[in-house]
C-alpha positions as CSV (number, residue, x, y, z in Angstrom):
1,M,23.8,-1.3,-5.1
2,S,20.2,-0.1,-4.4
3,V,18.0,-1.9,-1.8
4,R,15.5,-2.5,-5.1
5,A,18.4,-4.1,-7.0
6,F,19.5,-5.8,-3.6
7,L,15.9,-7.1,-3.4
8,G,16.2,-9.1,-6.6
9,L,17.7,-11.5,-4.2
10,R,15.2,-13.8,-3.4
11,R,13.5,-12.9,0.2
12,P,16.8,-11.2,1.9
13,L,17.1,-11.5,5.2
14,F,18.3,-8.2,7.0
15,G,19.4,-8.7,10.1
16,M,19.0,-6.1,13.1
17,V,21.9,-4.6,15.3
18,H,20.5,-3.2,18.1
19,L,22.8,-0.5,19.5
20,L,23.1,-0.1,23.7
21,P,22.0,3.1,24.7
22,L,24.4,6.0,23.5
23,P,25.8,8.8,24.8
24,G,22.9,11.1,27.1
25,A,20.7,8.3,26.9
26,P,19.6,7.1,30.5
27,R,21.7,3.9,30.3
28,Y,24.4,5.0,28.8
29,G,27.3,2.8,30.6
30,G,29.4,5.9,30.0
31,C,32.0,4.2,26.8
32,L,31.0,4.5,23.2
33,Q,33.8,2.3,22.3
34,A,32.1,-0.5,23.8
35,V,28.6,0.1,22.2
36,V,30.9,0.2,19.0
37,D,32.8,-3.4,20.0
38,R,29.4,-4.6,20.8
39,A,27.7,-3.5,17.7
40,L,30.6,-4.6,15.5
41,E,30.5,-8.4,17.1
42,D,26.6,-8.6,16.8
43,A,27.7,-7.7,13.3
44,R,30.0,-9.9,12.4
45,A,27.7,-12.7,14.1
46,L,24.7,-11.9,11.2
47,E,27.2,-11.9,8.8
48,E,28.8,-14.9,9.4
49,G,25.4,-16.7,10.0
50,G,25.0,-15.6,6.6
51,V,22.2,-12.8,6.4
52,D,22.0,-10.3,3.5
53,G,22.2,-7.0,4.8
54,L,22.0,-5.2,8.4
55,L,19.9,-2.7,9.9
56,V,21.2,-0.6,12.7
57,E,19.2,1.7,15.1
58,N,19.3,3.2,18.7
59,F,17.6,0.2,20.3
60,G,18.7,1.4,24.0
61,D,17.8,4.8,24.0
62,V,14.1,4.3,25.7
63,P,12.5,6.0,26.7
64,F,12.7,7.7,23.1
65,F,12.6,10.7,21.7
66,P,9.3,11.1,19.7
67,E,10.8,13.0,16.6
68,R,14.1,14.8,16.6
69,V,16.6,13.0,18.0
70,P,19.7,15.6,19.7
71,A,23.0,15.9,17.7
72,W,24.9,13.9,20.0
73,T,23.0,11.2,19.3
74,V,23.6,11.6,15.8
75,A,27.3,11.8,16.1
76,A,27.0,8.6,18.0
77,M,25.0,6.7,15.5
78,T,27.1,8.1,12.7
79,R,30.3,6.8,14.4
80,C,28.5,2.8,14.5
81,A,27.5,3.0,11.3
82,V,30.7,4.0,10.0
83,E,32.5,1.5,11.6
84,L,29.9,-1.3,10.4
85,R,30.6,0.0,6.6
86,A,34.3,-0.3,7.2
87,R,34.0,-3.6,8.8
88,T,31.6,-5.6,7.2
89,R,30.4,-6.1,3.7
90,L,27.1,-6.4,4.1
91,P,24.3,-3.2,2.6
92,L,23.4,-1.3,5.8
93,G,20.3,0.6,6.9
94,I,19.7,3.0,9.4
95,N,16.5,3.8,11.8
96,V,16.8,6.7,14.1
97,L,14.3,5.9,16.8
98,R,11.3,6.9,17.4
99,N,10.7,8.9,13.7
100,D,13.7,10.6,13.4
101,A,13.6,10.2,9.2
102,E,16.0,13.3,8.8
103,A,18.6,12.2,11.3
104,A,18.5,8.6,9.8
105,L,19.2,10.3,6.0
106,A,22.2,12.0,7.2
107,V,23.3,9.3,9.0
108,A,22.7,6.6,5.7
109,V,24.4,9.5,3.3
110,S,27.4,10.2,5.8
111,A,28.4,6.7,6.7
112,G,27.2,5.5,2.6
113,A,24.6,3.2,4.4
114,Q,22.1,2.1,1.4
115,F,18.5,2.4,2.9
116,L,16.5,3.7,6.1
117,R,13.4,2.9,8.1
118,V,11.0,5.2,8.9
119,N,8.3,4.2,11.6
120,V,5.6,6.8,10.6
121,H,6.2,8.3,6.7
122,C,2.8,9.2,6.3
123,H,-0.5,9.9,8.7
124,L,-0.4,10.3,12.2
125,A,0.5,7.6,15.1
126,V,-0.7,7.4,18.3
127,S,2.3,5.7,20.7
128,D,3.9,5.5,24.2
129,Q,6.1,8.5,22.9
130,G,2.9,10.7,22.0
131,L,1.5,11.4,18.7
132,L,4.2,10.7,15.7
133,A,3.6,12.7,12.5
134,G,4.6,11.6,8.9
135,R,7.0,13.6,7.7
136,A,7.4,12.4,4.1
137,H,7.2,15.8,2.4
138,E,10.4,17.0,4.8
139,T,12.6,13.5,4.1
140,L,11.8,13.6,0.3
141,R,12.7,16.8,-0.4
142,A,15.9,16.5,2.1
143,R,17.1,13.4,-0.1
144,S,17.0,15.3,-3.2
145,L,18.8,18.2,-1.5
146,L,21.5,16.1,-0.7
147,Q,21.5,14.1,-4.0
148,S,21.3,10.4,-2.6
149,T,20.0,7.3,-3.5
150,V,19.4,6.1,0.1
151,Q,16.6,4.1,-0.2
152,I,12.9,4.6,2.0
153,A,12.0,1.9,3.8
154,A,8.5,3.0,5.4
155,D,6.6,0.8,8.0
156,V,3.1,0.3,7.6
157,R,1.2,0.7,11.3
158,V,3.9,0.4,13.2
159,K,4.4,-1.4,16.1
160,H,3.7,0.1,19.5
161,A,1.3,2.6,18.0
162,Q,-2.0,3.0,16.5
163,P,-3.1,5.4,13.8
164,L,-5.1,8.5,15.1
165,A,-8.0,8.3,12.6
166,P,-9.5,5.1,11.2
167,C,-7.9,3.6,8.0
168,A,-8.3,0.6,5.6
169,L,-4.5,-1.2,6.1
170,G,-4.6,-1.4,2.5
171,A,-5.4,2.4,1.7
172,E,-3.0,3.0,4.2
173,A,-0.2,1.0,2.7
174,A,-1.3,2.8,-0.8
175,D,-0.7,6.1,0.2
176,V,2.9,5.3,2.0
177,A,3.9,4.2,-0.9
178,R,2.1,6.2,-3.8
179,R,2.2,9.6,-1.8
180,G,5.0,8.8,-0.1
181,L,6.8,7.4,-2.4
182,A,8.9,4.9,0.0
183,D,10.8,2.4,-1.7
184,L,9.8,-0.7,0.5
185,L,6.9,-1.5,3.2
186,I,7.6,-2.8,6.4
187,V,4.7,-5.1,8.1
188,S,5.0,-5.8,12.3
189,G,3.5,-7.2,14.6
190,P,1.7,-5.5,17.2
191,A,5.4,-5.5,19.8
192,T,9.2,-5.9,19.2
193,G,9.4,-9.8,18.3
194,S,5.8,-10.1,17.5
195,A,5.0,-11.4,14.6
196,P,2.4,-9.9,12.1
197,K,-0.4,-12.4,10.7
198,P,-0.2,-13.3,7.7
199,E,-3.4,-11.7,6.1
200,R,-1.9,-8.4,7.3
201,L,1.1,-9.4,4.8
202,R,-1.3,-10.0,2.0
203,S,-3.4,-7.6,2.4
204,V,-0.5,-4.9,2.4
205,R,1.0,-6.7,-0.6
206,S,-1.8,-6.5,-2.5
207,A,-2.3,-2.8,-2.2
208,V,1.0,-1.8,-3.4
209,D,3.6,-2.5,-6.0
210,V,6.7,-1.9,-3.8
211,P,8.5,-4.8,-1.5
212,V,7.4,-5.5,1.3
213,L,8.8,-6.7,4.3
214,I,8.3,-8.5,7.8
215,G,9.6,-6.0,10.1
216,S,9.5,-8.0,13.5
217,G,9.0,-11.3,14.7
218,L,10.3,-13.5,12.3
219,C,11.5,-17.0,13.5
220,A,12.1,-20.8,13.4
221,E,8.6,-21.5,14.0
222,N,6.7,-19.2,11.9
223,A,9.0,-18.6,8.9
224,A,7.2,-21.2,6.9
225,E,3.9,-19.9,7.8
226,L,4.9,-15.9,7.0
227,L,7.5,-16.1,4.7
228,P,5.6,-16.9,1.4
229,H,3.5,-13.5,1.9
230,C,6.3,-11.3,1.9
231,D,9.8,-10.0,-0.1
232,G,12.1,-9.9,2.7
233,A,12.5,-9.4,6.4
234,I,13.7,-7.9,8.9
235,V,15.1,-10.0,11.6
236,G,16.5,-9.7,15.5
237,S,15.2,-10.7,18.8
238,C,15.3,-14.8,17.9
239,L,18.8,-14.2,17.3
240,H,20.3,-13.1,20.4
241,A,21.0,-15.9,23.3
242,D,17.7,-16.6,25.0
243,R,15.7,-13.8,22.8
244,D,17.1,-11.4,25.2
245,L,17.8,-8.1,23.5
246,A,20.7,-6.5,25.9
247,A,22.4,-10.8,24.9
248,P,25.3,-10.9,22.3
249,I,23.8,-12.4,18.7
250,V,24.3,-16.0,18.3
251,V,26.2,-17.1,15.0
252,E,24.3,-20.5,15.1
253,Q,21.0,-19.1,15.6
254,V,21.4,-16.7,12.2
255,R,22.6,-19.6,10.4
256,A,19.8,-22.0,11.3
257,L,17.1,-19.2,10.7
258,V,18.7,-18.3,6.9
259,E,18.8,-22.2,6.2
260,L,15.6,-22.3,7.2
261,A,14.8,-19.7,5.4
262,Q,16.1,-20.9,2.1
263,T,14.1,-23.7,2.2
264,V,10.7,-21.8,2.3
265,A,9.0,-21.9,-1.0
């Protein structure tokens, strides 16, 4: 099922699977099976709690490579993604931090995932990794070469970064959707766990004709305020015990947010 078809659901929620540090990362624990086991544990909690899809990313690999990641990262993420696809029935997305869309596409195609997330698809952004350059021209051609139907979910003014050149938010979103040919757009707050303002969502949504997802910060406290201004959301931080991303996901917290989201008009 394509993400476009999947988004026929009313405001789907995609649960984040934040991978523990992978081989080669400074904080890697020395056992890839432990990374896989934790990913499966979190995925099971998300599925049992009622989310509509999963998004897996190498969140534990700080400090991140600005663009291309090494082969061992791609291999480890593919291992995790294949296990997730085999053990859950949910649609799956791939994000290779910080901005390796080519690797995300490779993992997605190999594992049978439905979509990928890319943080900077167009334009230039200044981040803690340095300059991040949009490579939409490469990503779209790679997808064509692979004859893939994997969908591209692209951030607009991604968190933990700022645009290099001033640009109106709506114009930036239009570029990503119309010139970058992104299938979905993602709008986040300034940092992991922080929510976008409603006006930010409205500005992006009014500028494009593709679905717009909240990318960070959605929780029980702000769901009623934010959900009417989007077509779905990616949720993560508020689902972990004590909102600690190093702690497991708590199924009761997932279920509570899913049930609340279903009541929002």
